[in-house]
N, C-alpha and C positions, 0 to 999 in steps of 0.2 A: 431441732428441739421443739422449736414454737407450734410445728405443724402438729405434734401429738396434743400439745395442750390446747390449740385454737382449729382442730378439725381438718383441716385440709392446704396445701401448698398454697395454691391462689389466693385463700383468704389472708394467710401470712403475708404472701408479697403485696397484697394491696394495704394490709395494717402498714406495715414495716415502710411503704411509702409517705402514706400519710401521716404517721405518727412521727417519722424522722422530718417531715418537712411541715408541720402544723399549722402555717399561716398560707400554703398553697393550696389554691382552688385548681380542681381539675376538673373537667370534660368527660364523659365517657371516653371519648375518642381518644384522649391523651391517656387516659388510665390503659386501656386495650393496647395502644403504640407501647408505651413505657412499660408494663408489667409484660407485654407478649401474651396476651390473655383473649381468649376469643370471647366476643360480644355475649354469647350464650352463658359461657363460664361465667366472666365478669358480672353479669346481671343476678346471677344466681347466688353470688357471692356479697354481693352488694343489699341485696333484699334482705339476707340474712344481718348482714353486720347494721340495716338500718333497723330491724327489730330489736337490734338492743341500744337503740339511740346513740351508739358510738359514732356514727356517722351523721351527718346533716345535707341537706340538701339547699342550693341556694339557687334562686332563678335571677337569671339577668336577663338584660334586654339589649340587643343586637341590634339597633335599629329597629324595625320591627317583628324581629326574632326573637323569642324567649330562647334562654340558652341556661342548659341545666349542668350546674356545676356542685360538683362534691367536695366536702372536706371534714376532717375529722373535727369533732364535737369537742373542742376544749372544756366544756363546762359539763361535761360527761363526768359523774362522781367518783369514776374511777379512771379516770384518763391519768390522771399523775402516776398510776402506779402501774399502768398498763405501758406507756411511753419509758418509763424506768425500765420496764421488765424487757422491752425490744432494745433499747440502749444496753442492757447488758448483757443480753443475746449477742448483741452486733461484736460487742468487746471481749466475748467467749469465740467467737468464731474467727476473731483477730487473733487471739492467742494461738488457737489451734493452728491458723496460719504462721504465724511466727516461727511457731517451733519448726516446722516443717520447712519454712522458708531456712533456718540456721542450717538444715541437714543438706541444704544444694548446693552450698559454696562457702564461700569466705565473704562474709559482709562485712563493712568497714563504717555503715552508716544506713540506719532504717527509719527512716521517718515518716510518720501518719499523718495527713492532713484532708482538705476537702470533705470527702463523705466521713471519715471520722472524725473530724472537729465539727461539722457541721457548717463550713465554710464554702459555700455554693461559691465564692469566687477563686477560689485556689484552682491552680492550672494541671494538678494531679490530685491523686489520691493518694499513691505512695511512692515515694522516692527510695532507691536501694544505692547504694552507692558498693560497688564490690564486683565480686565473680560468682556467678551462680552459673547452674544447670540450666539452661532453657526449657526444655522440655519437663524436668519436672518442677519447676516454677509456675510455667503454662498451668499444669494441672492443680497446681495449690489455688493460684488466680481463680479457675474455673470452680475449684470447689467453695469457695468463698464465696463468689458469685451467685453459685444457687445458695448456699445458707444466707445471703443477705437479702438476695431476692433483687440484685442491680448490678449493673455493670460498673467493674472497678477500672479506673485511669491509672496507669503506673508507668514510673520513669526508673530505667536502669541506666546507670553511668559508670562508667571505669574511674579508678582515683584519680587518674590522670585529664580526663574531661571535667569530672568535678572540680580540681584544683584550679585547672585552665578556666572555666566558666565563673568560678570565683574570682579570679583575676581580674577577668573580663568583666567584673559586672555584669552579668548576663542576666538581664529583665524577669527570663522564666524561673530561673534557681534565687534569685532574688524575692522576688513573689512568693516563692515557697518558703525559705528561711524568714522573712520578715513577717509572714502571717501567721495564724492561727495553725499550730503543730505538736504534734507528739513525738518527742526523739525516743524511739527504744532502744535504740543500740547508735553509740557514738565514738568509734575508736579514732574518729579523725580531730576528736577536741574542739567541735564547734563551740560546747557552754566555754571553753578558758579563752576561744580566739576574741579581739576584741573588735 
């Protein structure tokens, strides 16, 4: 969807990363590795974005070496609107994923965190409790990753494993449930438990 608006898939990948992490500064190498883009493609797209003044260059010194860092220009006049558009596109991609996911099996709990709540400390992006068809699920994840331009971390638990981990006060599960999250489906009654 955003590719049609912003001209190219690599440009959308760059903007998605920078807009969803506006306080992070990246070197060219970090951008290239994170987004899996060649240096030629990356430089071409960065040049186009810098003409619009949506990106800013920051030079820092590491010892005697100057390091070029890139970040989103939060003072750009359209920054709030463009960031909101990317967040909404992320939500639309997520909704398409959720609809597809509900057709792959029987879900008891679907919880989004991490990338979807802008919580970098979260141990996973998606927590699923229930039974799903793994091949269909992996295709949905690949499609979502392509739409968002990033890797998605997910955790799938059976209802028994979830209950056991909850009883044992598993730190992984505690961090997910106690952190920022969006509960999209809850047949386990998490919201009613104390």
